[in-house]
N, CA, C and O of each residue as an XYZ file, in Angstrom:
596
protein
N       0.888     -1.105     -0.058
C      -0.001     -0.026      0.007
C       0.886      1.290     -0.003
O       1.739      1.531      0.852
N       0.602      2.044     -0.991
C       1.416      3.309     -1.198
C       0.685      4.531     -0.703
O      -0.444      4.798     -1.116
N       1.311      5.264      0.166
C       0.610      6.408      0.738
C       0.945      7.634     -0.181
O       2.125      7.910     -0.395
N      -0.060      8.368     -0.724
C       0.194      9.540     -1.449
C       0.012     10.852     -0.680
O      -0.998     11.036     -0.001
N       0.825     11.614     -0.765
C       0.850     12.890     -0.099
C       0.897     14.156     -1.118
O       1.842     14.428     -1.859
N      -0.239     14.822     -1.006
C      -0.243     15.909     -1.982
C       0.447     17.013     -1.409
O       0.951     16.985     -0.287
N       0.473     18.190     -2.345
C       1.363     19.241     -1.917
C       0.858     20.061     -0.862
O       1.687     20.768     -0.289
N      -0.407     20.114     -0.467
C      -0.894     20.741      0.760
C      -0.598     20.068      2.007
O      -0.386     20.705      3.039
N      -0.574     18.735      1.948
C      -0.052     18.004      3.258
C       1.306     18.101      3.392
O       1.745     18.126      4.541
N       2.144     18.166      2.382
C       3.585     18.435      2.428
C       3.806     19.818      2.985
O       4.722     19.937      3.799
N       3.176     20.763      2.698
C       3.351     22.181      3.245
C       3.016     22.213      4.723
O       3.706     22.864      5.508
N       1.986     21.529      5.096
C       1.697     21.435      6.522
C       2.649     20.846      7.341
O       2.976     21.331      8.424
N       3.216     19.591      6.774
C       4.151     18.737      7.411
C       5.491     19.658      7.551
O       6.067     19.663      8.639
N       5.953     20.369      6.564
C       7.105     21.094      6.522
C       6.901     22.245      7.559
O       7.836     22.545      8.300
N       5.764     22.864      7.628
C       5.651     23.989      8.675
C       5.539     23.405     10.104
O       6.001     24.054     11.042
N       4.978     22.273     10.296
C       5.019     21.595     11.502
C       6.426     21.313     12.074
O       6.722     21.596     13.235
N       7.335     20.702     11.136
C       8.701     20.454     11.374
C       9.343     21.734     11.659
O      10.091     21.737     12.638
N       9.204     22.845     10.994
C       9.881     24.050     11.247
C       9.490     24.617     12.583
O      10.371     25.014     13.346
N       8.055     24.686     12.951
C       7.692     25.202     14.147
C       8.254     24.352     15.338
O       8.628     24.917     16.365
N       8.310     22.985     15.192
C       8.957     22.149     16.250
C      10.366     22.438     16.455
O      10.875     22.441     17.577
N      11.031     22.692     15.334
C      12.514     22.983     15.431
C      12.622     24.377     16.240
O      13.402     24.500     17.184
N      11.882     25.290     15.849
C      11.887     26.735     16.560
C      11.507     26.564     18.054
O      12.223     27.071     18.918
N      10.493     25.921     18.347
C      10.212     25.586     19.787
C      11.277     24.980     20.570
O      11.535     25.343     21.718
N      11.979     23.936     19.871
C      13.117     23.379     20.511
C      14.337     24.268     20.713
O      15.051     24.142     21.708
N      14.570     25.167     19.762
C      15.761     26.131     19.854
C      15.277     27.189     20.871
O      16.117     27.623     21.659
N      14.131     27.604     20.930
C      13.645     28.571     21.991
C      13.733     28.024     23.411
O      14.153     28.708     24.344
N      13.295     26.688     23.543
C      13.591     26.196     24.810
C      15.014     26.146     25.277
O      15.309     26.438     26.436
N      15.828     25.806     24.452
C      17.332     25.642     24.659
C      17.838     27.104     25.073
O      18.637     27.256     25.997
N      17.344     28.118     24.363
C      17.946     29.429     24.594
C      17.197     29.946     25.976
O      17.787     30.823     26.607
N      16.141     29.538     26.403
C      15.586     30.028     27.541
C      16.322     29.486     28.851
O      16.447     30.156     29.877
N      16.796     28.175     28.679
C      17.382     27.408     29.679
C      18.911     27.979     29.884
O      19.496     27.683     30.925
N      19.517     28.740     28.960
C      20.788     29.183     29.149
C      21.119     30.110     30.192
O      20.319     31.001     30.475
N      22.352     29.981     30.869
C      22.704     30.858     31.948
C      23.403     32.037     31.276
O      24.288     31.882     30.435
N      22.988     33.145     31.663
C      23.730     34.377     31.208
C      24.019     35.330     32.328
O      23.206     36.202     32.634
N      25.158     35.177     32.939
C      25.573     36.028     34.039
C      26.210     37.332     33.490
O      27.140     37.347     32.683
N      25.648     38.345     33.979
C      26.486     39.587     33.683
C      27.810     39.724     34.411
O      27.905     39.167     35.505
N      28.718     40.321     33.989
C      29.923     40.601     34.586
C      29.740     41.192     36.067
O      30.335     40.720     37.036
N      28.903     42.213     36.135
C      28.609     42.921     37.353
C      27.172     43.173     37.425
O      26.611     43.586     36.410
N      26.495     42.975     38.511
C      25.037     43.153     38.540
C      24.760     44.903     38.412
O      23.853     45.330     37.697
N      25.488     45.641     39.047
C      25.245     47.017     38.823
C      26.301     47.725     37.911
O      26.981     48.702     38.227
N      26.312     47.073     36.759
C      27.419     47.365     35.822
C      27.165     48.965     35.318
O      28.160     49.649     35.076
N      25.884     49.512     35.173
C      25.677     50.773     34.822
C      26.288     51.806     35.805
O      26.990     52.722     35.377
N      26.025     51.659     37.084
C      26.386     52.527     38.203
C      27.931     52.595     38.159
O      28.498     53.680     38.287
N      28.640     51.397     37.973
C      30.030     51.296     37.973
C      30.713     51.900     36.852
O      31.822     52.422     36.965
N      29.998     51.827     35.663
C      30.550     52.705     34.501
C      30.404     54.037     34.684
O      31.178     54.764     34.062
N      29.511     54.577     35.461
C      29.338     56.011     35.572
C      30.367     56.525     36.632
O      30.703     57.710     36.622
N      30.857     55.664     37.526
C      31.870     56.001     38.602
C      33.130     55.514     38.088
O      33.994     55.396     38.956
N      33.462     55.205     36.933
C      34.731     54.674     36.478
C      35.798     55.545     36.759
O      36.872     55.010     37.035
N      35.733     56.841     36.749
C      36.859     57.777     36.838
C      37.417     57.624     38.344
O      38.626     57.704     38.562
N      36.566     57.420     39.278
C      37.185     57.072     40.645
C      38.048     55.805     40.522
O      39.059     55.745     41.222
N      37.762     54.844     39.744
C      38.581     53.588     39.487
C      39.790     53.907     38.850
O      40.828     53.343     39.197
N      39.769     54.844     37.855
C      40.939     55.249     37.237
C      41.837     55.997     38.282
O      43.018     55.654     38.342
N      41.442     56.858     39.002
C      42.206     57.531     40.081
C      42.852     56.542     40.983
O      44.017     56.732     41.333
N      42.193     55.511     41.381
C      42.649     54.540     42.288
C      43.839     53.815     41.649
O      44.903     53.631     42.240
N      43.565     53.398     40.335
C      44.597     52.731     39.525
C      45.970     53.688     39.444
O      47.100     53.269     39.693
N      45.698     54.833     39.112
C      46.820     55.848     39.015
C      47.578     55.983     40.432
O      48.795     56.162     40.487
N      46.779     55.884     41.544
C      47.430     55.893     42.923
C      48.403     54.618     43.067
O      49.402     54.725     43.778
N      48.138     53.482     42.436
C      48.828     52.249     42.590
C      50.147     52.412     41.674
O      51.266     52.021     42.005
N      49.851     52.999     40.576
C      51.074     53.184     39.733
C      52.230     54.111     40.080
O      53.355     54.087     39.582
N      51.704     55.041     41.141
C      52.564     55.927     41.799
C      53.465     55.324     42.862
O      54.421     55.953     43.316
N      53.136     54.044     43.269
C      53.785     53.495     44.376
C      55.199     52.971     43.808
O      55.368     52.529     42.672
N      56.180     53.102     44.801
C      57.552     52.705     44.376
C      57.742     51.140     44.270
O      58.523     50.588     43.495
N      56.945     50.542     45.129
C      56.988     49.025     45.082
C      55.582     48.526     45.036
O      54.860     48.840     45.982
N      55.066     47.765     44.035
C      53.661     47.323     43.950
C      53.434     46.177     44.883
O      54.345     45.540     45.412
N      52.214     45.967     45.040
C      51.632     44.790     45.749
C      52.054     43.528     45.003
O      51.864     43.455     43.789
N      52.618     42.535     45.685
C      53.069     41.296     45.069
C      52.187     40.162     45.420
O      51.649     40.157     46.527
N      51.973     39.123     44.512
C      51.175     38.005     44.711
C      52.049     36.920     44.489
O      52.728     36.821     43.467
N      52.057     36.006     45.522
C      52.760     34.698     45.381
C      51.890     33.590     45.398
O      51.153     33.454     46.374
N      51.856     32.747     44.441
C      50.903     31.606     44.221
C      51.617     30.259     44.441
O      52.670     29.941     43.889
N      50.861     29.441     45.386
C      51.314     28.101     45.533
C      50.001     27.338     45.095
O      49.010     27.913     44.644
N      50.115     25.938     45.286
C      49.058     25.007     44.879
C      47.837     25.259     45.628
O      46.736     25.235     45.077
N      48.008     25.520     46.972
C      46.735     25.649     47.881
C      46.340     26.951     48.314
O      45.240     27.161     48.825
N      47.295     27.925     48.105
C      46.943     29.243     48.604
C      47.749     30.311     47.845
O      48.784     30.010     47.251
N      47.277     31.518     47.872
C      47.924     32.822     47.383
C      48.303     33.627     48.601
O      47.661     33.644     49.651
N      49.388     34.278     48.356
C      49.792     35.216     49.408
C      50.087     36.451     48.773
O      50.735     36.556     47.732
N      49.553     37.460     49.480
C      49.518     38.884     48.972
C      50.467     39.804     49.873
O      50.098     40.089     51.012
N      51.409     40.166     49.487
C      52.457     41.040     50.154
C      52.355     42.502     49.794
O      52.623     42.875     48.652
N      52.003     43.275     50.668
C      52.064     44.765     50.657
C      53.341     45.301     50.891
O      54.126     44.686     51.611
N      53.719     46.622     50.251
C      54.989     47.156     50.311
C      55.285     47.629     51.806
O      54.348     47.851     52.573
N      56.531     47.767     52.172
C      56.786     48.296     53.345
C      56.437     49.673     53.739
O      56.452     50.064     54.906
N      56.125     50.383     52.729
C      55.688     51.790     52.902
C      54.358     51.898     53.611
O      54.010     52.987     54.066
N      53.591     50.816     53.730
C      52.241     50.764     54.361
C      52.439     50.272     55.782
O      51.455     49.962     56.454
N      53.658     50.189     56.264
C      54.092     49.619     57.682
C      53.268     50.198     58.785
O      52.544     49.473     59.467
N      53.359     51.471     58.975
C      52.730     52.164     59.981
C      51.317     52.800     59.693
O      50.843     53.697     60.390
N      50.746     52.296     58.692
C      49.440     52.874     58.179
C      48.386     51.912     58.420
O      48.604     50.705     58.310
N      47.166     52.416     58.769
C      46.056     51.683     58.696
C      45.395     51.296     57.426
O      44.800     52.149     56.767
N      45.462     50.107     57.057
C      44.729     49.569     55.788
C      43.434     49.022     55.972
O      43.228     48.240     56.901
N      42.462     49.385     55.109
C      41.185     48.725     55.137
C      40.686     48.622     53.637
O      40.795     49.557     52.843
N      40.161     47.469     53.347
C      39.815     47.130     52.032
C      39.284     45.741     51.822
O      38.922     45.063     52.783
N      39.234     45.321     50.637
C      38.671     44.035     50.190
C      39.576     43.413     49.214
O      40.323     44.073     48.491
N      39.496     42.124     49.206
C      40.162     41.141     48.239
C      39.073     40.493     47.605
O      38.259     39.826     48.244
N      39.014     40.676     46.247
C      37.892     39.916     45.470
C      38.578     39.109     44.435
O      39.171     39.609     43.479
N      38.463     37.752     44.682
C      38.951     36.805     43.656
C      37.750     36.617     42.762
O      36.669     36.242     43.217
N      37.963     36.899     41.402
C      36.879     37.057     40.342
C      37.142     35.984     39.438
O      38.232     35.848     38.883
N      36.099     35.165     39.266
C      36.209     34.135     38.185
C      35.273     34.605     36.939
O      34.060     34.744     37.094
N      35.893     34.832     35.741
C      35.095     35.144     34.568
C      34.139     34.104     34.135
O      33.181     34.408     33.425
N      34.365     32.818     34.551
C      33.489     31.732     34.164
C      32.217     31.714     34.886
O      31.184     31.632     34.220
N      32.154     31.783     36.226
C      30.949     31.732     37.028
C      31.011     32.562     38.383
O      31.971     32.510     39.151
N      29.977     33.264     38.567
C      29.841     34.160     39.717
C      29.943     33.243     40.995
O      30.367     33.713     42.051
N      29.549     31.929     40.885
C      29.534     31.040     42.101
C      31.040     30.799     42.460
O      31.277     30.501     43.630
N      31.904     30.881     41.729
C      33.435     30.717     41.930
C      34.006     32.033     42.685
O      35.124     32.004     43.198
N      33.256     33.090     42.726
C      33.836     34.333     43.320
C      34.060     34.218     44.762
O      33.304     33.540     45.458
N      35.103     34.876     45.263
C      35.406     34.939     46.602
C      35.668     36.339     47.136
O      36.534     36.948     46.510
N      35.138     36.946     48.101
C      35.426     38.170     48.535
C      35.739     38.213     50.008
O      34.937     37.703     50.791
N      36.893     38.809     50.465
C      37.387     38.838     51.624
C      37.828     40.104     52.126
O      38.293     40.876     51.287
N      37.777     40.507     53.407
C      38.376     41.758     53.927
C      39.992     41.573     53.952
O      40.532     40.467     53.970
N      40.624     42.703     53.952
C      42.096     42.600     54.012
C      42.551     42.610     55.434
O      42.329     43.605     56.124
N      43.200     41.522     55.941
C      43.628     41.319     57.255
C      45.077     41.043     57.228
O      45.445     39.872     57.138
N      45.923     41.988     57.296
C      47.386     41.735     57.139
C      48.065     41.383     58.407
O      47.740     41.886     59.482
N      48.947     40.575     58.278
C      49.724     40.073     59.553
C      50.783     41.222     59.776
O      50.716     42.290     59.166
N      51.819     40.907     60.744
C      52.792     42.044     60.985
C      53.752     42.087     59.783
O      54.341     43.144     59.555
N      53.941     41.071     59.040
C      54.875     41.195     57.791
C      54.144     41.828     56.571
O      54.651     41.780     55.450
N      53.041     42.376     56.790
C      52.182     43.000     55.790
C      51.725     42.131     54.669
O      51.629     42.558     53.518
N      51.453     40.942     55.008
C      51.063     39.788     54.016
C      49.832     39.214     54.596
O      49.513     39.277     55.783
N      49.091     38.577     53.521
C      47.831     37.866     53.874
C      47.887     36.575     52.933
O      48.208     36.630     51.746
N      47.567     35.509     53.551
C      47.533     34.238     52.936
C      45.975     33.833     52.677
O      45.180     33.837     53.617
N      45.620     33.520     51.489
C      44.343     32.998     51.129
C      44.187     31.520     50.667
O      44.839     31.156     49.688
N      43.468     30.755     51.228
C      43.323     29.242     50.703
C      42.503     29.304     49.542
O      41.440     29.925     49.566
N      42.940     28.667     48.453
C      42.229     28.591     47.178
C      42.137     27.060     46.761
O      41.946     26.723     45.592
N      42.289     26.150     47.818
C      42.168     24.705     47.409
C      40.658     24.257     47.066
O      40.416     23.241     46.414
N      39.658     25.134     47.580
C      38.213     24.731     47.280
C      37.829     25.476     45.987
O      36.685     25.269     45.582
N      38.588     26.287     45.298
C      38.130     26.916     44.116
C      38.558     25.977     42.941
O      39.639     25.388     42.916
N      37.492     25.890     41.861
C      37.868     24.990     40.801
C      39.025     25.667     39.940
O      39.310     26.863     40.010
N      39.638     24.750     39.134
C      40.799     25.319     38.438
C      40.292     26.219     37.330
O      39.143     26.141     36.895
N      41.157     27.032     36.918
C      40.842     28.002     35.921
C      41.585     29.366     36.152
O      42.432     29.472     37.038
N      41.259     30.348     35.372
C      41.752     31.668     35.362
C      41.009     32.520     36.455
O      39.782     32.472     36.551
N      41.748     33.265     37.238
C      40.936     34.291     38.050
C      41.714     35.587     38.127
O      42.912     35.603     37.843
N      41.051     36.692     38.512
C      41.510     37.910     38.698
C      41.438     38.149     40.185
O      40.374     37.920     40.761
N      42.478     38.588     40.848
C      42.418     39.010     42.077
C      42.422     40.634     42.216
O      43.374     41.338     41.880
N      41.333     41.058     42.708
C      41.086     42.551     42.539
C      41.229     43.078     44.080
O      40.467     42.741     44.986
N      42.182     43.838     44.195
C      42.590     44.540     45.523
C      42.113     45.884     45.611
O      42.587     46.696     44.817
N      41.196     46.286     46.500
C      40.620     47.534     46.606
C      40.911     47.984     48.093
O      40.383     47.347     49.004
N      41.645     48.947     48.341
C      42.047     49.174     49.759
C      42.144     50.846     49.888
O      42.168     51.579     48.899
N      42.190     51.265     51.106
C      42.333     52.727     51.434
C      43.398     52.702     52.575
O      43.408     51.870     53.483
N      44.291     53.716     52.415
C      45.429     53.938     53.339
C      45.560     55.395     53.519
O      45.790     56.084     52.524
N      45.442     55.918     54.636
C      45.616     57.343     54.949
C      44.726     58.164     53.999
O      45.090     59.162     53.378
N      43.411     57.556     53.974
C      42.340     58.308     53.249
C      42.690     58.401     51.654
O      42.129     59.241     50.950
N      43.557     57.576     51.182
C      43.968     57.518     49.648
C      43.540     56.194     49.264
O      43.987     55.192     49.822
N      42.656     56.150     48.296
C      42.205     54.890     47.829
C      43.136     54.308     46.655
O      43.713     55.008     45.823
N      43.184     52.910     46.732
C      43.947     52.219     45.798
C      43.149     51.170     45.190
O      42.173     50.705     45.779
N      43.576     50.707     43.849
C      42.910     49.487     43.284
C      43.968     48.892     42.419
O      44.682     49.558     41.668
N      44.029     47.561     42.573
C      45.051     46.758     41.574
C      44.422     45.544     41.356
O      43.757     44.987     42.229
N      44.615     45.038     40.083
C      44.243     43.723     39.680
C      45.521     42.837     39.384
O      46.545     43.349     38.934
N      45.428     41.655     39.623
C      46.414     40.637     39.498
C      45.803     39.285     38.896
O      44.779     38.811     39.388
N      46.394     38.735     37.922
C      45.829     37.498     37.439
C      46.621     36.241     37.970
O      47.835     36.239     38.173
N      45.764     35.159     38.172
C      46.280     33.989     38.601
C      45.680     32.681     37.773
O      44.529     32.734     37.339
N      46.332     31.752     37.614
C      45.892     30.506     37.063
C      46.013     29.260     38.011
O      47.088     28.796     38.389
N      44.769     28.778     38.345
C      44.727     27.677     39.402
C      44.752     26.325     38.460
O      44.096     26.145     37.434
N      45.640     25.467     39.052
C      45.717     24.140     38.332
C      44.489     23.286     38.518
O      44.421     22.178     37.985
């Protein structure tokens, strides 16, 4: 027994296949994760001149902040010129892959002006360590990159 399909039935079948494919693609698109780099990106872009000033303050330092990376931790060493000054700020370990991998900590330096941060729980990948601090009412901002194995 041979089934005959006329041109009208063929058009309807082609339209149903197209609509099914479009619905499938829309369902895939709706389920995708789209994280913005920053939640308040507009306000940060408006205030970016403050960020530029902080970066310029870091470039004027004689000795920059150093980052030493080991397998299980990173150590941040501040220059000796901050020895007798009160430092306050944050360390933000930023993952460009997922916001879930981000880590934000306050700056708590020891007597040697260094702070060690454990990174053994973070997944491997590339990260930016964003240092934002104030010393003697002067703001600073520095970004350093690390690669975790």
